[in-house]
C-alpha positions in Angstrom: 14.8 8.7 -0.2 11.9 6.2 -0.3 9.4 6.1 2.5 6.9 3.9 3.6 4.1 5.3 5.7 2.5 1.6 7.1 0.8 -0.2 10.2 -0.9 -3.3 11.3 -4.0 -2.3 11.9 -6.3 0.1 10.3 -7.4 3.1 11.9 -4.4 3.6 13.6 -3.7 7.2 11.7 -1.1 5.9 8.3 -3.0 8.4 6.0 -2.8 11.7 8.2 0.6 11.0 9.3 1.3 10.5 5.5 -0.4 13.5 3.9 0.9 15.9 7.0 4.5 14.4 6.7 4.2 14.9 2.5 3.1 18.6 3.7 5.9 19.5 5.6 8.9 18.1 3.8 7.3 19.3 0.8 7.8 23.4 2.5 11.3 22.8 2.0 11.7 19.3 -0.8 10.1 18.2 -3.8 8.6 15.4 -2.2 5.8 13.1 -4.5 2.7 11.2 -2.4 2.1 7.9 -3.3 -1.1 6.6 -2.1 -0.8 2.5 -3.2 -3.5 1.8 -0.7 -5.4 1.1 -3.9 -8.4 -1.0 -1.8 -9.2 2.1 -0.5 -7.5 5.3 -1.1 -7.5 8.4 0.3 -5.0 10.7 0.5 -6.4 12.8 -2.2 -9.6 13.7 0.2 -7.4 14.4 3.4 -5.8 16.9 1.3 -8.7 17.8 -0.8 -6.5 17.2 -4.2 -8.9 16.9 -7.5 -7.6 13.7 -9.2 -7.4 13.1 -13.0 -6.7 9.6 -14.5 -3.4 8.8 -15.9 -4.0 4.8 -17.0 -6.3 2.3 -17.3 -4.4 -0.9 -15.8 -5.0 -3.7 -18.0 -3.7 -7.3 -17.5 -3.5 -10.3 -19.7 -6.0 -12.9 -18.3 -6.0 -16.4 -19.6 -9.0 -17.3 -21.9 -9.8 -20.8 -22.2 -9.6 -22.8 -25.9 -12.5 -24.8 -25.4 -11.3 -27.2 -28.6 -8.0 -27.7 -27.7 -8.5 -28.0 -24.1 -8.0 -32.2 -23.2 -9.2 -31.5 -19.2 -6.5 -32.7 -17.7 -6.6 -30.6 -14.7 -2.8 -28.9 -15.2 -3.7 -25.7 -15.1 -5.5 -25.6 -11.7 -2.8 -27.6 -10.4 0.0 -24.7 -10.4 -3.0 -21.4 -9.5 -0.9 -20.6 -6.5 -4.3 -18.0 -6.2 -7.3 -20.9 -6.6 -8.7 -19.1 -9.5 -9.3 -22.2 -11.4 -12.2 -23.6 -10.7 -11.7 -27.9 -12.6 -14.3 -30.4 -13.2 -13.6 -33.6 -15.3 -16.4 -33.7 -17.1 -16.6 -29.7 -18.2 -12.6 -28.7 -17.8 -11.6 -25.2 -15.9 -13.5 -22.5 -15.5 -11.6 -19.3 -14.1 -12.8 -16.9 -11.6 -10.7 -13.4 -13.3 -11.4 -11.5 -10.0 -8.9 -13.6 -8.3 -6.3 -14.1 -10.6 -2.9 -12.0 -10.9 -1.6 -12.1 -14.7 0.4 -14.6 -13.4 0.6 -17.1 -16.3 1.6 -20.0 -14.7 -1.7 -21.9 -15.7 -0.8 -21.3 -19.9 2.8 -21.9 -19.7 1.4 -25.7 -17.7 -1.1 -26.5 -20.1 0.3 -29.1 -22.3 -1.6 -28.7 -25.9 -1.7 -24.8 -25.9 -5.8 -24.5 -24.7 -5.1 -21.3 -22.7 -4.8 -17.8 -24.7 -5.2 -14.2 -23.1 -8.0 -11.6 -22.9 -7.3 -7.9 -21.2 -9.2 -7.0 -18.5 -9.2 -3.4 -16.4 -7.8 -4.3 -12.7 -7.7 -1.2 -12.1 -6.9 2.6 -12.6 -4.1 5.0 -11.8 -4.7 8.7 -10.5 -2.4 12.3 -10.7 -2.7 15.6 -8.8 -1.3 18.3 -6.7 -2.1 19.8 -3.7 0.1 21.6 -1.0 3.3 22.1 -2.8 3.1 17.9 -3.0 3.0 15.7 -6.4 0.1 13.1 -5.7 0.0 9.5 -7.6 -2.5 6.9 -5.9 -4.1 3.5 -7.5 -7.6 2.1 -7.1 -8.9 -1.0 -7.7 -11.6 -1.4 -10.7 -14.4 -2.4 -8.0 -15.0 -6.1 -8.3 -11.5 -7.2 -8.5 -10.2 -8.9 -5.6 -6.1 -9.2 -6.6 -4.7 -5.7 -5.6 -1.2 -6.1 -5.7 -1.1 -5.7 -10.1 -2.5 -2.4 -9.7 0.4 -1.6 -6.6 2.9 -3.1 -8.9 1.8 -1.3 -11.9 1.5 2.4 -10.0 5.2 2.1 -8.7 5.8 1.1 -12.4 5.1 5.3 -12.9 6.5 5.9 -9.7 9.9 4.3 -10.5 9.9 6.7 -14.3 9.1 9.1 -11.8 11.8 9.1 -8.9 14.3 11.0 -9.9 12.7 14.3 -9.7 11.4 13.9 -6.0 14.0 14.6 -2.9 11.3 12.5 -0.3 8.2 9.5 -1.9 6.2 9.1 1.3 4.4 5.7 0.3 0.7 5.5 2.1 0.3 1.5 2.6 -2.9 -0.3 2.9 -3.6 -1.8 6.6 -1.9 -5.5 7.2 0.5 -7.7 6.1 -0.5 -9.4 2.6 0.8 -9.0 -0.6 -0.5 -5.5 -1.6 1.4 -4.2 1.6 4.6 -5.7 1.1 4.2 -4.8 -2.8 3.9 -1.1 -1.7 7.0 -2.1 1.1 9.2 -3.6 -1.5 12.2 -0.9 -2.7 11.4 1.7 0.4 14.7 2.9 2.0 12.5 2.8 6.0 9.6 2.4 7.0 7.3 4.6 9.9 5.1 2.1 11.4 2.3 3.8 12.8 0.4 2.7 16.5 -2.2 3.3 18.4 -1.5 2.8 22.2 -4.9 0.3 22.3 -4.3 -3.8 22.4 -5.3 -4.3 19.3 -3.6 -2.2 17.5 -0.7 -3.2 19.7 -1.3 -6.5 18.4 -1.0 -5.5 14.9 1.6 -3.6 15.3 3.8 -6.7 16.3 2.6 -8.6 12.7 4.0 -5.3 10.8 7.2 -5.0 12.5 7.7 -8.8 11.8 7.0 -8.4 8.1 9.7 -5.1 8.1 12.2 -7.4 9.3 11.4 -10.0 6.8 11.8 -7.6 4.2 15.2 -6.2 6.0 13.7 -3.0 5.9 14.4 -0.8 8.6 11.8 1.2 10.9 11.2 3.9 13.2 8.5 4.5 15.4 5.3 6.5 15.3 2.8 6.3 18.5 -0.4 8.5 16.9 -3.3 8.9 19.2 -0.6 9.5 22.4 -2.6 10.5 26.1 -5.1 8.1 25.6 -5.5 4.5 26.4 -2.2 2.3 27.9 1.1 3.9 25.7 3.1 1.0 27.5 1.4 -1.4 25.5 3.0 -0.1 22.0 6.5 0.2 23.6 6.5 -2.8 24.6 5.8 -4.1 20.9 8.2 -1.4 19.8 11.4 -3.1 22.4 10.9 -6.2 21.7 11.2 -6.1 18.0 14.6 -3.1 18.6 12.3 -1.1 17.2 12.4 3.2 18.2 9.7 6.1 18.9 10.6 8.7 16.4 7.8 10.6 17.1 4.7 11.2 19.3 1.4 12.9 17.7 -1.0 13.8 20.3 -4.4 12.7 20.9 -5.7 16.5 20.1 -9.7 17.8 18.7 -8.0 20.4 16.7 -6.3 17.2 14.5 -9.3 15.5 14.5 -11.0 19.0 13.2 -8.9 19.0 10.5 -8.2 15.8 9.4 -12.1 15.9 8.6 -12.1 18.3 6.6 -9.4 17.8 4.1 -6.7 19.9 5.8 -3.3 18.6 6.4 -2.8 18.7 10.5 -0.5 21.1 11.9 1.0 20.1 14.6 4.4 20.8 16.2 5.3 16.6 16.3 4.4 16.7 13.0 7.0 19.3 12.4 9.6 17.1 14.4 9.0 14.4 12.6 9.7 15.9 9.1 13.1 17.1 11.0 14.1 13.3 11.6 13.9 12.5 8.3 15.3 15.0 6.7 18.1 14.0 8.7 18.2 10.7 7.7 18.6 11.3 4.2 21.6 13.7 4.7 
């Protein structure tokens, strides 16, 4: 079973829930925790895991062949990422940090003036801790397009998928392309919310995305006991999503989190029991 832990706003506690749930499930099951927040992966820090590099993520990006270019501008017209700056006098300039290696420009060029070259877009790491197997992708500094790293990490996961009872996918915050890439293929999602105005607003965005992707959702209310829980409750209700878990706002949870120790709370044990029930 592949389960996504996601959320609209950063700081709601996605990584805390993902790591704690993975550790709890690993007591009785084979579990893989996948950190697909490749712009800022931190699950290994929360579990004090020493990562080892598995591979580089290489992309075949465009390279201009100047002597063939007729300066028609067709390559820039078809680039949906706006990664090509076209000037009639100079021809195209490629902003490779924006490129997703879709090859549209190569296909569209009428004279074959665009070749390929390889760049390192990121890295994939493996590790283990607390009975959990771990994989994460990490974007190369200076690169802006994270989806290729997410997709490359998912390819590694796909080769290992049958080895595990549960795969816990920790996505980035928000509703952008790398979040969509991470969510695709998941059986169910746990959108983590906090009872604050901004948290509730962004919760609505991720619930809309999950509905669009047709991924069933069960809500997690984190930091219960602060703010105004009705804000989050109303958003969950509007989108017909129930709250399956409430995690209290406790000093003990924050202290363990800050020390790289999985949280040990009854709310996580109850959540793990529910998740195991879904698999049955």
